[in-house]
N, C-alpha and C positions, 0 to 999 in steps of 0.2 A: 594540430593533432598530437597527442602524447605518444612518446616512444614506447614500444612494448618492453616489458620488464626483462625479457631475454636479451635485449640489445646490450652489447658490451660497451664499457666506457671508452675503449679505443675507437669503436665505430662512431660513437657520439662525437668525439673530438674530430674525427675525419669529416663528419657532416658539417660541424661548425667551421672548420677551415675551408671547406668547399664553398660554403655560403659567403664567407668573408672575401674569398677570391673572386666570386662571381657577382656580388652585389654592386650596384652603382649608387645606392642611397647611403652614403657613409654617415650623413648627419643622423638619420634614424637609428643606424647601428650604434653610433656613439651615445645617443640619448638612452637607448635601451641598456647599453652596458653601464651607463651612469646610474640608471634606476636600479639595476641589479646590485650594483655596489652599495647604494644607499640601503637596500633591503637587507643585505647580509652583514653590514658593519656591526650592528648590535650583537650578532651571533659570534663575531670573531674578536671584537674589541670591547672589553668590559672594564669600565672605570667605575666600579661600584663603590670603592673606597678610595677617595682622593686625599693625598697629603702633599700639598704644593703651595708655592708662594703666590700671593695675590698679585704680585708684580709680573708674573709670567704671562704677559699679554698674548704671546703667540698661542699658548695652550688654550686660554679662555676664548680667543678668537676662533680656534679650531672647533671647540665645543659649541660656541654660539652659532656657527654655520651648520651644525649637524644636530638638529633637535632630537632625532631618534636616538643618537648616541648619548646625548645629555640626559635623556629620560632614564637611562640605565643607572645613573649615579644615585647611590643611597646615602652616602656620608661624605662630608668634606671636613678636612682638618687644615686650616689656614695657618701658615707660619712663615716668617721671613727671617729665620735664624741662619739659614744656609747661604753660602755665597754662590753655589752652583746648583741649578736645578736640572736634572737629567730626566728626560721624558722617555717612556717606554717606546719600543718600535710600534708602528712605523713612524713615530714622531721624533726620532732621535736627532733629526736635522734641526729641530727647534730648540735644542739645548742652548742655554745662555748662562753667562756668568753675571751675577747681579751683586755688586758690592753692597756692603751693609748700609752705607750712607745714602743710597739711592732712595728717594721718597716714592711713595705711592702716587701715581698720576691719575688724572681724570680719565685718561685712555684706559689704564688698567681697570678702573672701576667700571667704565662703560662696558667693556667686553665681559667682565665678571658678571655684571648685572644681567647682560643679555644671555649669558650661558645659564645662569641660575634660573632665569625666567622659564626655561624649558624643563627644569628639574622638578616635575610635578610629584615625583615619588621620593624626593629627598626626605630622609628621616632624622639624620644626625648632622649637626653643624658645630664645629669646635674651632675656637680661635684663642691661641695662647700668647700671642705677642702682637703689639700694635705699633711697632716701630715704624716711623715715617708716614703715618696716616693722620689726616686732619679730622677734626670733629665732624665737618660736613660730609666727608667721604664715609665716615663710619655710620652716620645717620642714613645716608643713601643705601648702604649695604643692609642695614637693619630693616629699612623699608621694603626692599625687594625680597628679603627673606620672609617677612611677615605676610606679604601679599602673593608671592609666587610659589610658596612651598606649603600647600595645604596639609601635607602628610607629616610635616616637621614635628617630631616628638621630643627630641633632645637638643637643647641649645646650650653649649658648654663654653663658658668664658672665664678667663682669669680676671676677676674684677680688680685685683691689685694693679695689673698692667693697664686696665681700662681707665683707671683714675688718672693716669699720666696724660690721657687725651682729653677726657671730659672733665673740665675744671669750672664749667659755667653752669649755674642753676637752670638757665633757660635751655641750654643744650641738653641737660639731663632730662628735662620735661619732654623734649622731642624724642628722646630715646626710651621713654617710659613704656611704650607699646612693646618694644623688644624685650625690655626687662621683665615684663609679665610672662614672657614665653620661656625665660631661663629656667632650666631644670637642673643643671649642674654648675655649681659655683666653686671656684678655687681661690683661696686667699693664702698667699705666700709672703713670708718676710723677704724683703729685698736685700740680698747680700748679707744676711744674718743680722740686719739692723732691727731694732724694736722701737719704731717711732710712736709718737702720740697718735691716738685714734684720729683717722682722717674723716672729717665730717661729710665730705662728698662720698667716701666709700661707705660710711654707715648709712647715709641716705639711699645710696644705690642698692645696697643689699637688702635693705628693708623695703625696697620697692619691687622685690622679687617674691611674690606670694606663692609661686608654684615650684619652689625649689624641692628637688627630690634627693640630690646628692650635694653634700656640703663638705668641703675639704679645707681644713685649717692646718697649715704647715709652718711652724716656727713663729706663728703670730696668734695671739690669744683672742683679740677682738672681743674682750669681755663686754664692752658696751653693746655690741651687736647681740651677743648671747643673752644679755639681760633684757633686751627689748623685743627680740624676735619671737615669733610664734608661727611656724610653718606647718600647716595641717597635712602636707603631703610629704614631709621629710622621711626618707626611707634609709639613707645611708649617711653616716657621719664619721668623718676622719678627724681625730685630734692627734696630729703627728708632730713629734719633736717639740712639744710644748714644755718649756722650762721657764716657769713664771718668775724665777729669781732675776731673769734678765728683762722682764717687762718694764714698761715706762712707769714713772712715779705715780701717775694717776691710778693705774691698774693695781699697783702694789698695795694701795690703800683699800682696795675692794676685798670683800670676803670671797676669795676665789672658789673654794670648795662649795660654798652655798650656791654660787651662781651656776657652776657646772651641774650640780645635783638638781637644781631647780629647772635648768634647761632640759635635762633628761626627763624629768617628770612631766614637763609641758609637751613632750613629743612622744606620745605612746605609739606612734606609727613607725618608729625606727626599727628596721629589720637587721641592719648590719652596722656594727660599731667597732671602730678601730681606736684603741687607747694606747698610745705610746707617749707617756707623759711623765713629768717629774712627780715627786712624792707629795706635793701639796694637794693634788686632786684625789688620789685613790682612797685616802682615809675616809672621805665622806661617802664613798660608794657603799660602804657597809651599812649605811643608814637608809639606803633605798627601800621604800616599802615593798611588800610582796607584789603589789599590783603594778609596779613600775615596769616599763618596757615589755608589755605583754606580747608584742610581735617580734621581739628580738630572736633571731635564729642564727646569726653569725657574729662571733666575737674574736677580735685579735687584740692581744694586750701584752704588755711587759709584766714582769714579776710584781712590781709595785701595785699595779692595777688589779692583777689577778687575785692576789691574796685576800683582800677584803670582799671581793665578789664571791668567794667560795662559801661565804656564810649567807648568801642571798638565794632566793629562788630563781634568779635570772639564769644561773648556770644550768639548772635542771631543764630549762626550756630550749637549750641550744641544740642546733643541728650540726653546725660547723664551729670548730674552735682552733685558734692559733695562739700559742702562748709560749713565753720563756719560763721554764720551770727548773726547779732544783729537786730536792728530795721532797716528794709530796706524801703526806700522811693520808692513807686511804680513809681514815676516820673523818678527815676534814673535807673530803670530796663528796658532794651529794650524789644521789642516784641520778644518772643521766640517760634515761631510757630513749630519748629522741636523738642522741648524738650519733651522727653517721660518719663524720670525718674529723680527724684531729692532727694538727701539725705541732710538734713539740720541739723546742729549741732549748738547749741547756749547755752547761759547762762540763758536765761529766757524763761518762758513758755507762751503760749497764741496763739490764732489763728492769731494774727497780723503778726506772723513770716512767715506764709505760704500764707496769702492773696495775696501778690504781685505776687507770682508764679501761683496761680490759675487764676488771672486776666490777666496775660501776657503770659501764656502758655496754649492755648486752647486744645492742644493735649497731655497734661500730663496724663500719665497712672499710674505711680507708685510714691507714696509719702512716704518718711520716715522722721520723725522729732524726733531727739534725743536731750534731754535736760539733762545737767549734774545734778546729785543729789545735791539739795540745803539744806542748814542747816536750822533748825527751827528758828534760830535767824534772818533770812533774812526777809525783809518786807512781810507782809501777802498778798499783791496783787500778789506777784510773785508765791506763792504757793496756788493753788486753790484746793478746795475740788473736789474729783473725779467726783461727779455728775455735779457740775457747769462747770468743765473743759470739760467734754465730751459733755455736751449740747451746749457749746459755739462752739466747733469744728463742731458738727453736724449742727448747724445753719449756719456756714460758708459754709460747703460743700453743703448744700441744696440751697444756693444762686446761685449755678452753676449746675442746673439740666441737662444742656447739656454737662457737662464735660465728658471726656472719662476716668475718673479715674477707674481703676480696682483693685488696691491694696492700702490700706492706713494703715500705721503703725505709731503709736504715742507713744513714750516712754518718759514720763515726770514725774517728782517727784510729788507725790500726798500725801495727808494726809488722815487719816481714816475719811470717810464721814458718818460713822455710818450706813452702809448698813446692812440689814439683809436678810435672805433667800427670803422672800416674795417680798421685794422691788427689789431684783436682778432679780427675774423672771419677774416682771413687766417691769423692764428696758429693758430686752431682747426683749420682745414683742413690746414695744414702739419703740425701735431702728429699729426693722425689718420693722415696718410700715413706719417709716420715710425714710428708705433707698430705698423704692420702687420708689422714684423719680430719683434715680441714677441708670439708667438702665444697665450700664456697670460694676458697682461695683461687684466684686467677693469676696473680702476679706477685713475686717477691724479689727484692733486690738488696744486696749488701754492697756498699761502696766504702772507700775508694778502690781497693783491690777487690773487685766485686765478683759475686756469684749472682746470676740472674736466671730466674725460672719463670716461664710463662705457660699457662695452661690453655689448651685449645678446647673446642666444643665437644671433643670426644673424651675429655678427662685426662689427656696426656700432657706431660710437661716437657717442653723443650728447654734444654739447659745451656747456659753460656757461662764460662768461667774465664776470667781475665787475670793474669798475674804480671806484675811489672817489677822487675828487679833492677832498680836504678844503678846500683853499685856495679853490677855485672853488665849493665847496658843491654839486657835482654828483655824482650816482651813476648809473652806466649798467650795465645788465645785459641779457643776451640769452641765448637757448638754442635748442635744437632743431636744431643742426647735425648732420648725419649723414654718415658716410663708410663705404661698404661695403668691408670688408676681408675678407670671407668668401672671396674668391678670391686 
């Protein structure tokens, strides 16, 4: 019979203690307590995102014996790069030190497979390092993943590392089912080397028809780009590609043509990261207007950004990250869809962001990051914090109808001689000026920063931080409010 709602917790505990003292059937009591424990474990222990060593046998054994807890796992990231694996409470007693040279054993794999067999809701699986594992063990893991995880959506593997294990064509065929499930593939140059194209690697990546995310870092793999055609590719990273360091075979290829052709063959790309040497970008200006129709996010260095300004690709962007210098507003196309922009440059000043405010009427989030400059640089580059902040504010106030909600400006400043009273006055003045920007919710200047945040009632809470390193003093205060709801 259930207890009445009015019964206090203290009374309930007294009833439980009385029952334990009076009962003679301790076995039934123990079984009941064990059942209750199994029922409440999923509510108190959540391992939804695991990042752990496959050799951590005790942990996988723990999960294998607790199917209800294993079913709460949504993602696994396997790595054996750390020497010590520390488990969260209440499993801290299972912590072990695992040297790098210890191989993966069949016992490790057995408990891992048993635990994964209960993870019916597993969605993401990532493996970045295959040190100490054999081809047969890898095939066993791939089999249990493809058969026991019906909800698996993302399978992320560093194929460059995988080729150190799978060197046999027959083994590669047995892994083919797993490769068809791969959605995120990472190809990295090993220790900055640029070897000749690996035929096993090329065959492996071309056996992955469902790739959505493709990451090239320090390795061009032009043979792959020339042959591949992935109908589901959504995100492409070309990171740190300097083709002057590629192998002799690739140097003889027409690199810009291959890259441009690859982009034209993949109209499904939504996110593109281009941080490359100057051999590639010049060909980007030849992209036809119909190229990359679904592209919404672009991150690029200056070499890649300049030729793209003359294409219609820029006008379709929603998110943009780029390294910029002085941008001529006349060269920047109208960007009605742009909502967020992150600009990085070598010089400070509102002139860096003015073109984006004038050509992107729907811009909501703006980040400007300027590298730290030395004192020896020309004085016009380094503005005192008061002058710099006022110049930025004057620029923002020229666009009272802008939809800016968040502004973050990180620029090198020098001590402007602020004191506590002037800081308080600055906060109040800024709050009053910001009343013209009705959508603005947050603005921050760093490194000696002023931070203002707007609440749902239209009031700004202000925070001003001053650090005088020479004097060894740090001052901060907050809690200033200005009612701008009217």
